[in-house]
N, C-alpha and C positions, 0 to 999 in steps of 0.2 A: 875279592874284598881287599882293602889296602893293608899293607904290612904295618903301617903306622897306626897305633891304637888311639882311639879317642881317650882323652884324659879320664872320663868316667869309666870307660871299659878297663883302662889300665889300673885304675884305683881298685876296682872290684877284684881283678886278678891278683893284685898284690895282697889285698886284705884277706880274701877267702883262703889263700894258700896258708895262712897262719892259723887257721882254725883247727882245733884238736877235737877228736871224737870223745864225747862224754859217755856215761853209762848207758848201755843199750836199753831201749824200750821196745816192746813188741810193736809190730807194724800197725796193729789194731788199737794200740794204747794211745792215750792223748799225747800229742807232741809236747805238751807242757802241762804241768799239774793244773787242774781246774778248767782246762780248755776242752771243747767238744771236737776240736780238729785232731784227727788221728795222724800218726806218723806217715802212714801210707798216703793219705790225702795230701799232706803237706809236701811230700816228695813230688806228687803229680802236679800240684799247683806251682811248685818251684820250677818245674819244667815249663809250665805255661807262662810263668813270669819271664823266664829266659827267652822263650819264643818272642814275647812282646818286645823285650829289650833288643834282641838281635835284629828283629824286624825294623825297629827304629834306626839302628846303626846302618843296616843295609839300605834303608830308604835314603839316608844322607849320601851314602856312596853312590847309589843309583842316580841321585840328582847330580852329583859331580860328574857323572858320565853322560849327562844329558838325557837320561832315560828314567828319571824319577820326577814325578810332577806334584807330589803332595807329601810333605814331610812334617806334619804336625805330630810331635812326639808324645807317646804315652809314658816315657821314662820318668820314673819317680812316682808314678801312679799305679804301679803294678800290684799294689795291695788290693786293688779292686777285683783281682782274681778271687779273693775270698768271698766277695759278694756273690759272684756267679756260683761258687761252690755251695753257698747256703740256699740257693734257689733251685727250682726245678727247671729242667731244660725247656719246658713248654710254658713257662711264665713269660709273657711278652715283654721284650726289652727295647727301650728306645734310648740309645746310648750317646753320651758325650764323646767328642772326638779323641779324648785321652783315655778311653776305656779299653785299650788294647789288651790288658791283662784279663779283664772280664771276658772279652771275646775269645781269647785263646783258651781260657778255662772252660767256658761253655762248650766250645768245640770238642773238648775232651769228654764231655758228658754224653755225647752221641757218637758212636763209631762211624768211621768213614769220612771224617772232616779234617781238613788240613788248614788251620787258621793262618799259618805262615803264607801259604799259597794265596789264600783269599786276600790277605793284607797286601802282599807285594805285587800281586797282579793288579790290584787296585792302584797302588803307587805308580806302576808302569802304565796305567790307563790301557791295560790289555783287554781285548775283547773276551778273553777266556775267564775274566773275573766273574764270579758266580752271581752277583746280585745286580750291579749296575752295568756290567758288560763293557767297562771302559769309559763310562760317562762321568764317573766321579769315584774318588776313593772314599768309601763309606764302610762302616761296620754294619753289615746286614746279611741275613741268610734266612730264607723262609723256613728251612728245615730246623733251624735253631731258634725260631721265634724271635729273631732279632730284626726289628723293623728299621729299614735304613733311614738315617737322618743326615741332612747336610747342614743342620743348624749350628750356628756359632754363638747365638745369643739366647739360647733356651727357647727358641720359637717352637720346639717340639713339645714343650710342657703342656699347652692346652690340649694337644692331641692325646698325650698320655693320660691326663686327667679325664678327658672325654671317654677314652677307652675303659678306664677304671670304672667310671660312672655307668658304663653300658654293660659291663660283664654280668652283673647280677640282674639288671633289667632284662637282659636277653633270656636268662634262665626263667624269670617270672613270666615272660610273654611267650615262651616256647620257641624263640628264635635260635637256630643252630649257630653256634660260634666255633671257631677253630681251637678254642682254649678249654681246658678242663673246668669242671664246675667250681672249684675253689682256687682257680688261678688268680695270681696277683700281677699287677703291672709294676715293672721297675724302670725308672728313668734316671739318668745321671746328667750332671751339669757342673760347670765350674763356679768358683766363688765369685768371680767378676760378674757372672750372669745373674746373680741374685738381685742386682740393682736394676735389671731391665724390667720395663713395665709388663712385658709378656709373662715373665716368671711371676711377678707380683700378682698379676691377674689370675694366673693358674692356681697359685696357692690360695688366693682368696676364694676361688670357685670351689676348691677342695674343702676348705674350712666351712664355707657356707653350706655345702652339701651335707657334711657331717652334722652341722648344727641343726639341720632339718631332720636328722635321723635317717638319712639315706646312705647306702653303702658307697664307700670310696676306697677300694682296695689298691692303693698305690704306694710303693716304696720309693721315696725321693732321695737320691744319693748325691750329696754335694761333695765333689772332689776338690777340696780346698787347698791349693798350693800357695795361697797368699799373694798372688800377683796375676793381673790381667794384662797380657802383653808386657807393658812396662810399668803399669800403674799398680801400686800396692793396695791390697785390701787391708783396711785398718784392722789391727789386731783385736780380736774379740768380736768383730762385727757380725759374723755369721751366727755365733751363739746368741748375741744380743737380739738379732732379728727373729730367731726361730726357737730358742730354747723354751720359751714360755708362751708360744703361740697357741691360742685355743684350738682344740680339735686336732692337734698334731702331736704325736709322740716323737720326742727328740732324743736321739742317742748319738753321743760324740765318742770318737775313738781315734787312736793313733793309726792313721791310714797306711803307715809304713810297716806296721807289725801284722803279718798275715794271720796269726792266731787271734789277735784282738779283733781284726776285721771280720774274720769268719764268725767268731762268737757273737759279735754285735749284729752282724747281718742275719744270723740265725734267729736271734732274739727279735729283731725288727720284722723279719719275714713272718715269723710265727705270729707276732702281734697283728700284722696286717691280714694274714690269711684267716685267722680265727675271729677277729673282731670286725673285719671288713672296713677298717678305718686306716687313714694314712699315717705313715711314719717318715721321719726325716733322719737319715743316716749321714752324719757329718764326719767325713774322712779327712783328717789333717794330713795332707800329703806334701810332696816336694816336687818342684819342676826341674827337670834336667833337659839339656840340649836346646835351651831357648824356647821361644814361643813357636816358631815355625821356620820353614826353609831359609829365608834370607834374613831372619831376625838377628841383629848383632847385639847379643845380650850384654857384651862388655860396654855398650853405650850407656847402660843404666844400672849395671851391677858390677862391682869390683871383682877382679879375679879371686880375691880372698873370700868374698861372699859366696861365689859360685862353688869353689872347692870345699868350703866349710860344710856345705849341704851334702857332700858325698858321704859323710858319716851316717846320714839318715837313709841311705840307699835301701829300698825295700828288698832288693835281692840279697844284700848283705845281711839284713835282719832275718830273712828266711833261712839263709845259709847258717847263721849262728843258731837259729832255732833247731835246725836239723842236726847240726853238730852236737849241740847240748843234749839232744834226744838220742844220741848214739847212732843215728841213721847213716852218717857218713862223716869222713873227715874232710879237711879243706881240699886235699888233693883230689878226692873222689868227686866232690861237688864241682871243682873246677873242670874236671874231666867231663862231667855232665854238661856244664856250661859250654865248653868248647865243642862238644858233640852237637849241641844245638846250633852253634855258630856255623859249623861245617854244613849242616843241613840247610840252614837259612841261606848260606852262600850259594848253594846249588840252585835253590829256588829263585834267588835274586837274578842269577845269570839267565835262568830260563825265562823269567818274567821279562827281562830286557829284550829278549829275542821274539817275544810274542807280538802278533800284529795288533794295531790299534784301529779304531773305527776310521773308515776312510771316505765316507760319503755322507751327505746330508740325509739321504733316505735311510741309511743304516742307523744314523744317530737318532733320527726322529721316529723310527718305527714304533717304539712303545708309547710315544707321546699321546696320540689321540687316535687309537684304532677306531675304524668306522665299519660296522657290518650292517649295511642298510637293510638287507634281507631279514636278518635276525631281529633287528629293531622293529621292522614292520610286523613281523610275526608276534613279537612281544606286545606291541601296541594293540593288536587285535585279539589277544588272548581273551578267554571268556570273562565276562564281568562276574562279580560276586553273586552267589546264588540267593543271598538274602537282601537284595537291593530294596525290597519293599520295607524291610525293617530299618535299614540304614536311613532311608529317606522318609521315615514315618508314614509309610503307605502311599505317599504321592510321589511318583517318579518324576525326575526333573524334565524328561522329555514330554511329560503331560502338562507341565506348567506353561504359563504364557511366556512370550519372549523375555529373555533375561538380559541384564546389564553385564558388563565385563566382570565386575566383582562377583556377581551371582554365578556366572558361568564358571569362574575359577573355583568358587566354593563348591559347586556341585561336582566338578571334576576331582577335587580333592577328596570328597566323600567317596566317589567311585573308586579312586586309586587306593585309598587306605582300606577300603572294603575288600578289594581283590588282591592286595599285596600285604599280608599280615606282618611282614617285616618292616613296614614303613612307619617312620616316626615323624611327627610334625611338632616343632618347638620353636621358641623364640620369646621375645619380650611381649607380654600381654596377648598372646595368641590363644590361650586356653580358655579361662573363665570369661574373659571379656570378649573373646572372639576376634581380636585384632582391632587396631585403631579404626579401621574402616569397615569392620564387620566381615572381612573376607573369610576368616576361619570360624565364623559363628556356627555353633552346633556340632563341631567336630569332636570336641571333648565329650559331649553328651553321647555321641554315637560310638566313640571308640575308647573312652576312658582316659584317666590321667597317666596311665602307663605308656600311652602312645601319643597323646596330645598334651603337652605340658609347657609351663612357663619356665624360662631361665632367668638368671640374674641379669641385671642391666649392664652387660659387658659383651661387646660384639666378638671379642677374642674368645670368650667362653662359649658363646653361641656356636661359632664355627668350630671350636675345639671339640664340642660335643658331637658335632657333625662328623668331623674327621675320625674321632675315636669310635663312635657308634658304627660307622661304616666298616671299620676293621673288625668289629664284633659281630658282623653279619646283618646289620640293619641297613635299610635304605632311608637315609635321613633327608628330611626337607626342612632345613633351618630357615627361619625368617629373619632378615635384617630390616628393622622397622622403617628406616629411611636410607636412601642411597648415600647421603652425606655421612651417615654413621658407619658405613663400611670402611671409610678411610682410617678409622681407628684400628682396623683389624685386617687390612687388605693383604698383609704378608701371610696370613693364614690361608688365603687362596693362592697367592703367588708362590711363596716359598715352601708351603707344606702340601696343600691339596694338589696343585698342578704338577709338582715334582715327584710325588710318590711313585706313580706308575712309570715315569721316565727313569728314575734311578733304581727301580727294581725290575726293569724289563717286564712289567706286568705281573710279577709274582705277588705284589701287594697292590691293592686298588682302594680308592676311597670314593665309590659312587655316591654322588650327592647332587641334589638340586636345591640351590640357594634361591629362595624367593626374596626379592627386594622391591619395596615400594619406592618409586622415584620419579625423576624427570619433573618438568616445570608445569606452570599454569594452574597449580592448586590455588583456590580462592579461599579467603577467610583465615587461613592458617599457613602463612607462607614464610618468606625469609629464606636465607640461603641454606638452612638446614633441612627445610621441608620442601624446597623447590630446587634441588640439586640437579643440574643437567650435565654433569661431567662423567663420561663413561670411558674415557681414554685408558684409565687404569685397568679396566676390565678387558678391553680389546687388546691390551699389550701382553696378556698372559698366554703363553703358548699352550695350546690344547684346550683352553677353557671355551665352552660354548656359551654364547650370550644371546638370549632370545628376548624379544620385546613384542608381546601380544598387544594389538591395538583394538581388535574387534572381538566381541563375545562369541562369534562363531569359530574363531581361530584358537582362542586361548586354551580350551580343553584339549584340543588335538595336539597343540604344541607342548602342553604340559605332559600329556601321555607319551609323546615322543621322547622328551628328556628323561622321564623315569624309565622308559624302556631302554634308552641308551645307557643309562646308569647301570641297570641290571645286566645288560648284554655286554657292553664294552668298558664298563667302569668309568663312564664319562662324568666329569665334574662340570656343572653348568650353573648359569645364573638365569633366573626367570625374572626379568625386570618389568615390573607391572606399573604402567603409567597411572599415577594417582588421579590425575585430572580426568581420566577416562573411566575410572572405577564405576561411577554412578551415572554417567552420561546416558541419556535415553534418546535424545533427538539429534538429528544431523543438520537439516536445513532450516527448520522452523520449529517453534515450540509445539510439542504435541505430535510431531510426525513419527516418533518412534523409530527413526532411521538408524539409531545406533543400538538397537536391541536385536537379539537373535534367539531363535529356539535352540534348546539344548539337544544335541545329537545323541540318541540312545545307542546302546552297544551294537545293534544291528547295522549301524552305519559307520562304526569306527574305522573299518577297513577302507571304505571309499573316501573317508574324510581325513585319512592319515596325512600328516604334513611332515615330510622328511626334513632333517636338519639341512639348512641351506637352500630351501625352496621358497621363493617369493610369491606374492599374490598380486594379481592385476585386476583393476577395474577399468572399464572403458566408458567414457562419458561423452555425450553428444552424438550427432549423426556420423556414421562412418566407423572406421576401425581403429580410431585413436592414433592415426598416423601423423597428426600435426604436431603433437608435443608429448614427450614422456616425462612424467614427474616421478622421481625416485625419492621415497620418504619412508618414515617409520613412526611409531608411537603417536604422539599428539599431532604430528605432521600429516597423518593419514586423513582424519576428518577435515582438517584445515585445507588440504590439497583437493579433496573431493568437492568441497564447497567452491573452491577457486575454479576447478574444472567445470562445475555446473554453471558458474558465471560465464566462463569462456564459451560454453556451448551455445549460449544465447547469441554470441557473436559469430557462430558458425565454426568454431574451433573444436575439433575432435581430439580429446586428450586421453591418454592412458595414465592412470595413477598406480604406481607399483609400491606396495607395502613390502619392504625388504623382509620384515619379520625377524630376521637373524642378523645380528651385528657382528657376530664372530662364530663361525666363518661367514663372511658376506656371501650372498647368493650370486656369485660372479657370473655364472652362465646366464642366469635370468636377467641380470643387469645388462649384459652385453646384448642379449636378444631383444629386450624391450627398448634399449637405446637405439639399436639399428632400425627398429620399426618406424621411427619418426625422424631420426637424424638430429633431433633437437632435444636436449636433456636439461631439465631444471632439477637440481637437488635441493630438496626442502629438508633442512637439517636443524632441528630444535636445539642441538648442542652447540657449543661455542665454535667460533670460526677457527680459532687456533687449537689444534688437538682434537677437533671434533670428528664426527663420523664422515662428514663430506670429504675430508682429505683422503680417506681410504677408498671412497667410491670413485673419486676422480682418478686416483692411481690405478684402480681396477679397470676403468674405462680406457685410460691411456695405454696401460700394459696390454690390454686386450685388442688394441688396434683400432679403437673407435675414432673416426675422423670427422664426426659431426660437431655441432656446437654444444658447449657445456657451460652452464651457469649455475651458481649456487647462492642460496640465502641461508643465513645462520642467525643464531642468537649472538649477542655481543660477548666479547671476552671480559666478562664481569661476573662477580658473584651476584646473586639475585636478591634485591632489596625487598623490604616488607611493603605490603599494601599495593596501591595502584602504581607505585613507582616501578614495580616489576615489569609492567608493560613496556617500559622504555628500553629494556635490555633483552627481553624475550622476543623471538621472531613472531611476527603477527601476520594475519591473513592479508592485510592490505599490501604488505611488502611482498608476499608471495604472488599476489595478483599482478603487481607492477612488473615483477621480474618475468612472469609468464607472458605478459603482453609484449614486453620488450623482445622476447625470443620469437614470438609468432608474428610480430609486426603490427600488433593491435594498438 
């Protein structure tokens, strides 16, 4: 560590040395009259505060040596150690990046944990860091019930609210959770984040839940230092926003005073734990050491402003508290402070010598594990014993052939029946049964505890999914239309897909997100209800994207995704083509060519569809060696009709339904392409950023040397009414492109 002290460090040393010991109090006595914080607890928390402070200083030094990679400081926020002390170590915590004091204090609640090592190994991106393994510096530890977050704009709040919403629901439905029966969720965030729509939506969800009389045991801690990077938070803004908010208990306190924080946090935690209602704990803190690593604080704050804040240093306030209680004088407290510095120094040196992740395989190992054998076993697990009751005495395999919507509906019934931890929820999915009737009858069969409507907020829908998965459920949230996902896509990208990655699989959020989407819907169209943009989904590492087009495939694909969620923690999207929901015919009216019988449990094993396995149809005389058509979704029946037309000209085609957009079925693509040497990609998404770009890349990367052509929808939003036909890929275009390839 450097010999030259940081000005904050030097100020603390100078000031603490002047403190005189007051009249001695017993270690079990209150550290201050009227406080519930004991002298002994205050001494322990002072050490935790010192650990957090010296870890911040060490991170800056490590960065100067080229071996520190994340230096967002908790200095000035160390009063949050009092929040940790007022909670139980098994209360799940989703922490703000300045909650170092909280993390150090919680680590002291369970023996065998070294928070300094955790923090500095994270700063050094060392593989020995216990939660992310060098992938990021996060506050996280499964043994401490600290769920890792990389959020900088409170994007973890929907998950926190979803977890709180799910704790009591789990107890009522008999689902086993990792948390105690009266656990509460604590989540922290900064004052600047309260202006972000994600946080606003999360608070609205919490208030709405309470208004309905449902449990919402979440303690929301705002660490308010008055500034977001360089932008000031208007004085009084936090209180204005939250002090009188319906359904929310508001408690404000000086966040630099450890005893005040502890007492306020105890009050807030007791309220949340006993009433199962949310509370807002407003900690007025101060920010030291700038925003982060390269932030030049002097560019927007004067030196006088910066040093004036030193008088509010939480470590000095705690030192004064302990001196007044007769626990120690200034010299003894400084000795304790320096002892922590020495220990932190040795940990920092060790951290800088630790190895970092050195290969793509090592980095990606926890991203998307795939155990195909176990998934197949989970798919073929026995069906529910009471299927007759679930299906009102008429089993779906005894019904006439079904549409895509009906087949998904029956599969959902089967899966909810055999997996009691499964929840299905979203906008209008319960009493109404979904806009298109896909979830009809599920509420009647399984009750409102397992099939329920959410508020009209996609962030809230996914937040319930993320939180309920942590609570032990297997969530199936529905996003009503693909276009609506864009309101909340970071809940998939920044939260769902990263949790397993940044926790090395210690935390998972298994989830299957059902989304109605793609184009060609008639009667109720426009760009919101005919959205054909899937690039945002295919861009998320580890996310599985499935598109069922045929009613014989949809149940098997859904079973695979749910099995993968249970087995591997997979997060997936089941993208259901709206225009195919109720399609019955393929070539002519009344032919029933797009219906299929439902496969009963006895055939689930043989009909299992692994992730990344395509389906092939061969049309015409021969083996389909004249042309390979690669497609998905609405393109499948379109391509089959084109292949039927080509067959009249003597052309034998193979139509390949990709079924999986991420990961693409690359092996199948290459095999089927090689069979003909001529490939037409029929892609209903846009030409720019559409699926065909990935297919072409897979063909080229795989060494395919044949002819490749593609047809797409236009790079346009989809207008209302008949005008949609002008920008959506049509059958005539597919036929022309196919004939051009085969010389017809």
